[in-house]
N, C-alpha and C positions, 0 to 999 in steps of 0.2 A: 504493500500499500504506499502511495506517495506521501510526502510530508504534508501536502495540501489536503489530501483526503483524510489523513490522521487529524489534522487541525480542525477540519469541518465536521468530524464525527459527532461532536456535541450538538451540532445543529441539524442532524439527520431528523427528518420529519417536520422541521421548521421551514417557514418561508424565508427565502433570501433574495436579495437583488445584487446584481453585479454592476459596478460602476466602471464604465469605460466601453468604447466601441472599437478598440484597436485589435491587433492580432493577438495580444495577450489575453483578451476576453475569449477569443475563439479557442485558444489553447486551454484556458481554464474550463470552458464548457466541455471540451472533448475529454479532459482529464477526470472531471467529476461525473460525467455521463448522466444517467437518469436517477442517480442515487439521492439527489437533493432537489428540492422544489424551488426552482428559480422562477420567480414571478415576472421578472423583466430586467431590462438593461437600463441603466441611468447614464446621463451625460450632461455636461454643463450647457451644451449648445443645442441639444436636440431632445425633444420629449415625445416624439411620435414616430410611427413607422415600425420597421422590423429589421432584424439583422441576426444572422446565424440561427435562424429558427425561433428567435425570441422577440417579444414586443419591446419596443423602446418606450419607456414610461417616464412620467415626471416623478420627482421626489415625493410630492404630495400624495400621488396615487400609491406609491410604494408604501408610505406610512399608513395610508388608509387600508392597505391590504394586510396590515398587521405583521409586517416582516420583522424578523428577529435579528437579521444581520445584513449589512451592506459590505460586500467584498470588493475592494478596490483593486481592479486589474490594471495597474499603471506603473510606470517607473517611479522609484522612490521620491525623486524630486517633485514629480507631479502629485504624488500621494500627500505630501505636506500641504500643497496648495488646496487640494481637494478637502483634506481634513479641516483646514481653516474655513473653507466655504460651507461645509455641511455638518461639521462636528457639533456645533451648538444644537442644531435640531436633533441630531442623533442622541445626544445626552438628554435633551428635554423629553424625547419620545421613548427613551430607553431602548434604542436600537444600537446593537454592537456595530463598530466600524473597524474593520481590520483590512490590512493588505494581504496579498497572496503569500507573503512570507511569514504570516502569523503575527505581525506587529500590530498592537492596539493603537489605532490612529486617534482614538478619543482621549488618550492619556496626554494631557496638556502640561504635565510636569516638565520642567527644564532647569538645567543648571544655570544659576545666576550668580555672578561673581561680584562681591562687594566687600567693604571693610566696615560694616556697621558695628561689628563687635571689637573693632580695633581702635584704640585711642590715639589720636594724632592731631597735629596742628594744621590749621589753614594758613595761607600766606599772610593774611591780614593779622592773625594772632601773633605770628612770629615777628612781623614788622612792629606792631605796637609794643611788644615786649622789648625788642632790640633798641627801640628809640629811648628807652629809659636808662641805658647804660652809656658810659663814656667811650668805651672801646668794644668793638665786636670783632670776633675772629671766627673764621670758617675752617673746617676740615676740608681737604681737597678731594682725595680719592673716595668715591661713592657718596660724596655729599655735593660737591660742586661739579664734579665730572665722574664719568663711569666708563668702564671698558665694554667693548662689544664682544666679550667672551664671558662664559659663565663663572669661571674661577680664575684667580690670579696665576695659578699654576699652568693654565693654558698658555700664558705668555711664554713660559719656559719650554713648552712643547713646540711652539712656533720658532723659538730660537734654535731648538734642537733640529727642526726640519731645515732651517736655513743653513745650519752647519753641514747637514747631510748633503744638501745640494752642492756644497763645495768639497765633498769628499771627506769631511771630518766626522767620524762616527765615534761618539762617546757613550758607552754603556750606561743606561739608567740616568741619562742627563738631567731630566726634570727633577727626579728624586734627589740626586746629588746637589743640584742647584738649591733646592729648597732646604735640604739638610744643612748646607753651608750657611745659609742665611740664618737659620734658627740657632745654630751654634754660636755665631758671632753676635746675635741680637740678645743674648741672655743678659749681658751686663751693659751693653752700649748700643748705639745706633750706627751701624757701619755704612760706609760708602759701597756702591756697587762694585767698584774695582777691587775693594778689599774682600768682598764675598768671593769674587772670582779668583783672587790670589790664594785665598784659603782653599778653595775647591781644587785649584791646580796643585797645591802642595799636598793636601791630604790624599787625593785620589791619583796623584802622580800622572798629571795630564800635561806633558810638555807641549802638546799641539795647540794649547790655547794661550792667548796673551790677555791678561786681566783687563788692561785698559781698552783694548779692541773689543773684547766681549762686553764690557760695560757699555760702550757706545752702541754696539749691535742691539743689545737688549733694549736700551732706551729708545732707539729708533723704531723698533718693532712695537714697543708699548705705546709710543707716541702716536703711531698710526692706528691704534685701537681705540683711543680715548675720544669721547664726545662730551659736550657740555650738558649738564642737567639745566635746561634753559630756564625754568622757573626759579631754581635756586640761584643761578647766576644773575637773574633779573633782580632778585631780592637784594643781592650784594650791591649791585649798581644803584638800586633805588636808595639803599641806606647811605651810600657814599654821596649820592646827590642831595640827600637830606642833611649833609654836614657831618656824618659819622666817620670816625676813624675806623677803617675796615682792614683787617689783617687776615693772612692765611697762615694757619699753623698745621703743619702736616708731618706725619711719619713717612719718611721716604729715604731710600738709598740713592736717589738722584740728587745731584747738587743743585744749588740755588739757580744757576744759569739754566740748567736743563728744565727745572720746574717752571722758570719764566717762559721758556719756549713752549712748554705744554699749555700754560695759561694763555699765551698769545694765540696758539692754534685754536683754542676753544673760545676765543673772543673775550676772555676775562682780562680786562685792563683797569677796572675801577677798584684798586686796592692801594693801601699805603705801604705795606711791606710784607715779606714772606719769611716765615720761620720754618726751616727744614731740619728735621731731626739729625741727619748725618752731618750737617754743618756744625752742630753743637755737640755731637757725640752722645746725645741722649734723646730717647723717644718721649712721647707724652706721658707714659707711665713711669718714666725715669727722671723727669725733671725739666722737660721742654717748656711746660707752662711756667715754671719758675723763671726760666730764661726769658720767656715772653714778658712776664710782668716786670722783670728787672729792666728791660729795655723800654717798655711802654708804661710809663709811670703815670697812671690815672687813678681815680677813686673806684671805678666799678668796671667790671668786665663781663662779657657774655660770650661763650663759645658755642658754636653751632656745628654739630657733627652727627655721624650715624652710629658710631661704635659706643656701646654702653660702657665698656671698661676704659677705653682710651679717651673718648670724647666727653663722657659724662662724669664718671666716677673720678677719673684723674684730674679733670678740670676742677671739680668741686673740692677735692682734697687740697688743691692749691689756691683756694679762695676765688675761683672763677666760676660764675654761674653757668649753667649748661642748658642747652635746648637740643633735644634729640630729634633729628629728621631721619626717617627710614630710608635705607638704601634700596636699590632696585631688588636685590636679592632678599632683603627683609620682606618686601611686599610679595614677592613670589612665594616665600615660605608661608606668609600669613594667608595666602590664597590657596594653600594646600598644594602648591606646585602646578596646579591647573592641568594635571595629567602629564606633565613634561618630565618628571623626575626619572621615570623608567627609561628615558632616552638620553642618557648622559655618558654613555660608555665611550663613544667616539668623539674625537676632537671636532669634526665637522658638525656634529649635533650640538655640542656645547657652544660652538660659535653661533649656530642658528638660534639656540635658546638665549644666548647672550645678546644677540641683535634684537630679539623679541623683547627682552627685559629692558634693554636700552631705549626702546621706543615706547612700550606700554607703560612702564614705570619710570619714565624719564623724570617726571615731576615728583618731588617728595610730597606734594600737597594733594593727596588723594581724598581729602576730606572737605572739599569745597561745597558739596551738595548734601542734602539731608539723607539721601539714599546711599551715598558713598560708593556709587557703582564704579567698577573698573570699566573704562571705556576708551574709545578712540573718537577723535573729533573731526577728522578730515578724510576725504576720499583718498588722498595720498597715503595716509596711515592705514586705511582699509586695504589698499593694494599691497602695501609693505608688510603688514602683520599677517593677514589671513591667506593671501593668494601667492605672494612671491616665493615662499620656500618651495612650494610644489611646482610652480612654473620653472623655477631655477633648476630643480632636479630634472624636470622633463627636458629642458633645453640641453643640459649636459648629456642626458641619455640619447637625445636625438642626434647629437654630434657623433656619439659612438656608433649609432646605426648607420649614419651617413658614411662613416669610415669603413665599417664592417662590410657593407654592401657595395662599396666602391662606386657610389653614385656619381654620375656626371652632371646631372641637373637636379635641382630641388624645386618643386612647385609648392609654395605656401599658399594654400587656397584661401581666397577671400571668404568671409571676412575675419574668420577666426585666426588666420595666419598672419594678420597685420602686425601685432606686437611680437609674436614668436619669431617671425623673420628678422625683425630688428635685433632681437636678442641673439639669435643664432649668428647673424652677420657680425655682431660685436665679438662673439666668441671665436668664430672660425669663418673666414672668407675664402677658403680654398676651393670650394665647390660653387658652381654657378647657381645662384639663388634668385628665384623669381616670385614676385607677389602675383599669383595667378588669379585672374578675374574669373570667378565662377560662383555657382550656388547650386543647390539641389534643383531649383526651378530652371536655371539656365541649362544645366546638364540634361534635365529631363526634356526640355523643349527641343534640344538638339539631338537627343539620343533615341527618341521613339522610332522603332523600325517595324513593329508588328503588334498583333493583338496581345501577345504575351506581355509586351512592355506596358501596354495600356492597362491590363489587369494588374500588373505589379504595382503601378502607381495608384490605381484605384483602391488597392488593399490597404494603402496608407491613408486612413480615414481623414477626410477633410471636414473641418467644422464650418459647414456652410452648404449652400445649395449647389446642385450640379452645375448650374450656370456660372456661379461664382467660382467654382473649382476650374471650370474650363477657362475662365478669364485669367485667374491667378496662376494656375500651374502651366497652362498651355498657351496663354496669350490669344485665346480665341473668344470672340464675342458673338453670341447667337441669341435669337429670340427665345423667350422663356416659354416655348410651347414644347410639350412632350413629344418625343420622336422615337419611333421604333422602326428599325430597318433590318430586314432579314432576320427577324426574331431577336435582334440585339437590343439591349436596354442600357441605360446609364451612359458611362463614358464611351462604351463600345459603339453606341449608336452614332457617335461623332468621330468614328475611326478615320474616315477619309479626310476630314478637316484637320485632325490631329497629326496624321502622317504627312499630309501636304505641308502643313506649317513646319513640321520638324525638318523636312528637307531643306527649307529656306534657312531655318535657324542653324542647321548643321553647316551649310555652306558659309554662312556669315561667321560662325564660330571658327571654322578652319582658317578663314582670312586672319582672324586675330592670332591664332596659334602660330601660323606661318611667320608672322611678324616677330615672334619671340626669338627666332633663330636659335632653337635649342639644339644641343648636341644629340647624337644618335643613340647614346648609350643608356644604361640603367638610370631611371628617373624616379627620384623620391617624390611621393605625393602625400603632402601633409593634410590631414583633416583632424580636427580636434576631437569631437565626439560624433561618431557616425557608424552606420552599419556597412557603408560602402557604395551607396547609390551613386554619388557623384563620381567616384572613381570608376565605377562600372561603365557609366555612359561616356566619360572622358576617355576611357580606354579604347572605345570604339572609334574615337576621332583621331587618336594619336598613334604614330608608328612606334614610339618608344614604349618599352615595357614599364609599367607603372608599379613601383614598390610602395605600397601604402605604409606610412608611418604615422600612426594615430596616437593620440593621448588615451582614448578609451574607445574600444570597439564594441558596438551593440549588436545584439541579435545575430551572433555568429552562426548559429545553427540554421537560421532562416536563409542565410546567404550561401549556404553550402551548395556547391555545384555552379556557382556564378563565376568561377575561375578568377577569384580575386586573391592577389598576393599582398597580405597585410600583416604587419607586426604592430603591437600596441604596448604602450607604457603600462597600462593596466590590462591584464588578460582576463578572460572570462572567469577563470577560477577565483581570481582575487576579488571580483565585484561583489560576490555574496557576503564577503566579510569586510567590506570597505565602505566608508561613508561617502566615497567619491560618487557612487551611483546615486546617492541621495542629493548631493550638493553640486553636481557639475553644472546644473543650469545657472547657478549663481556665478560660478567661475567663468562659464562661457559668455555670459552677458558682459563681463568686464574686459574681455579680450578683443572685442569686436573693433572694427575700423570706423572712422568718423564718416565714411562715405556710405550711402545707401546700398542695399543689396543689388547685385547684378541680375537682371532678368534675361537679357539676350544681347545680341550684337547687331549693328546695322550692316549694310552691304560693304562698308569700308573697314569693317572689323572693329569699330568703336563700340564701347560698352553702352548699353541702354539700361539705366538704373531705375529701380523702383522709386516711387514717391517716398520721401523721407517721412517717417512717422515719429521719430524721436525729437524731443524738444532740445533747444540749445543747452539747457541746464543738464539734460541727460548726457549729451555728448561731452560737455565740459566735465561732468562727474567721472565718466569712465576714462577720459583722457588723463585726469588728475590721478586716478587709481593706477593707470598704466605707468605714470611717472614714478609712483611709489614702487611698483614692481621693478621698473628699470633701475631705480636708485638702489634697491635691495640687491639686485642681480650684480651690479657693478661693485657694491661694497663687499658682498660675499666672495666674489672672485678675487678681490684685492686682499681680503683678510685670510681666506682659507687657502692654503697652498695646494697645488695640484695633487700631490701625493696623499693629502688628507681628505680630499673630497669623496664623499660616500653617499650614495642615494639612500634615503630613509623615508619611504613613502608613509609608514605608520606615523612618524613624527610630523610629516607634511600634513597628514589628515587631521592630527590633533590641532595644528594651527588653524586649518580650515574650519574645523568643528567649533572652534572658539567664537566664531562669528555669531553663533546662536546663544552664547552666554555673556559676551561682552557688550556693553551698551554702545550703540552707534549714534553719534550726535550729528551726523551729516544728513540733513533733510533731503538733499538732492539724491543721495544714494537711496534713502528710504522710499522716495517717490519714483524710483525707476520701475519700468515695466520689463518683464522677461518676455521677449517677443519670439514667436515661432511662426513666421509668415507662411511657411510651407503647409502647416496644419491650420493656419488662420486662427491662432490662439495667442492671447496675451494674459500674463499673470502678474499681479502686483508683487514687487520684490518683498514686501513685508509678509506676504503669504508664504514665501520661501524660507523666511527666517524663523 
């Protein structure tokens, strides 16, 4: 007995309805047979007629029939929107709502991340308190600035990798580097060159020069740091209000190096810097005493993240203290947000570090009553939720291009718009083309016989036959029913469809000829697809098309179509992956600012569909794409080639967080998820 049949056993003898009119519904009906009483089929856009031997009925009629279950036969992304649409009625009428995988779609519980139970300061509270003191000092690392790695030891791994690139291999380098620092820091605050001198002596490492190593580590670390913008703004605001502002930091970098880090992070509004290694003592060893000896005023306030070094040590030395949480503190308070199990590899710790440096950049997470963890801009939405997965995909894509020795790569419009740009930045050795196409354009040019028309007709269109003829085939006819030679539906317009296809095919070939493609193996990128566009384009092109997809759908349905496709997510992974549920959101953000291509004119120029998106929509996803692009560049800069490792499960966690982190960008929330081929539009909020 199948899993679906097992799940439905408790509804044997009960009336049920199936939501959906696509091929999945046909499969479900065949699988359950006559064992269950299906009173009808439901759909958002149709409430009459019949299909697959069942009546299409309205939700109101289904409820009146006293159904016990609505079984949603749709892809997970669509299930979320359907549940949003009818879940309230189902709960009110006590009708169970499940998908075909046995998931309860009426369960509205969701993880929400906030700091309601955490005590912390708002920016105005810190400002008001700081104004009552004569001198204010700030900690530097994790207070004013933060690294784009998870742990400070990750810096040592990056140094180790750099040494290996130059043929210098030191066993257990990160552990030895850390052990040397701990040993020297017991009684004093060492300089970095002293740490490396100790390491060279103890571990007998003639191949390293302490001064050179100190410069190398500083350079790598300097490339990792970013400012905590709100904390830096607080510092500059205090200085503007006439306060003497200082930086008191534990560091093995000298004052000159610290000054360069400050300059890189745009921190210029301070009076002086007190660095532990310059005085030979850290905060817990007497640095605050040195600070007070130099800055002779009546009252002091120190602002930092570390309880022992910044709070307890300051107060022991007569300096009032104010604790601001570091990014890692916030991550811990949020229960690590599902990320802790993915810290084994350096590449993952870099990605988590980049996430923390963005989401918890501000120490002031307590500005609202709800204290929700959130992102404010479309740029951050792209950077935080989508970029890690797209970054991994592009790196994987390059591997496929090299493995299959592609001579051309066609990045299909519109989903290939950003992916092509990222790929070109990564690798420009293979001819890359932004290929103007769409399912509609491919179908209009690819129709050759009745079988093709049936194939398209099986992909249910949400609209009338006449609307489908116009949208999918570019044919306008009068709205009178026609039956020719016993044919009905699309097939009754076979001659018009095939005649129009011949013209579309000729025009499309004119466009393709202008591309001047090489004759060899050609990569064909599609983001999420079952292969329809590739199948029809393969008929027009002499090159063999090697499909390289992000996610391939309905693989079994396309068996026998002679399609050569590899995908980042294979069929086996989909059942255990959130990507099958959330790819609609991801797909919406990767699109091009141009409308969809419908066909080509006689000169091979594209004929675009009417633009249905607002200017704010286009501006929103372009800003999100900038976030993805910014992340991609930063990750490639920070993570060495040898350490890069695909981790789709971690990528999926970042993507899933879009459902638990508050989004404050109204343009994003107002987006529509468009699918013109099926004539459907869904609110973005229904997908969240």
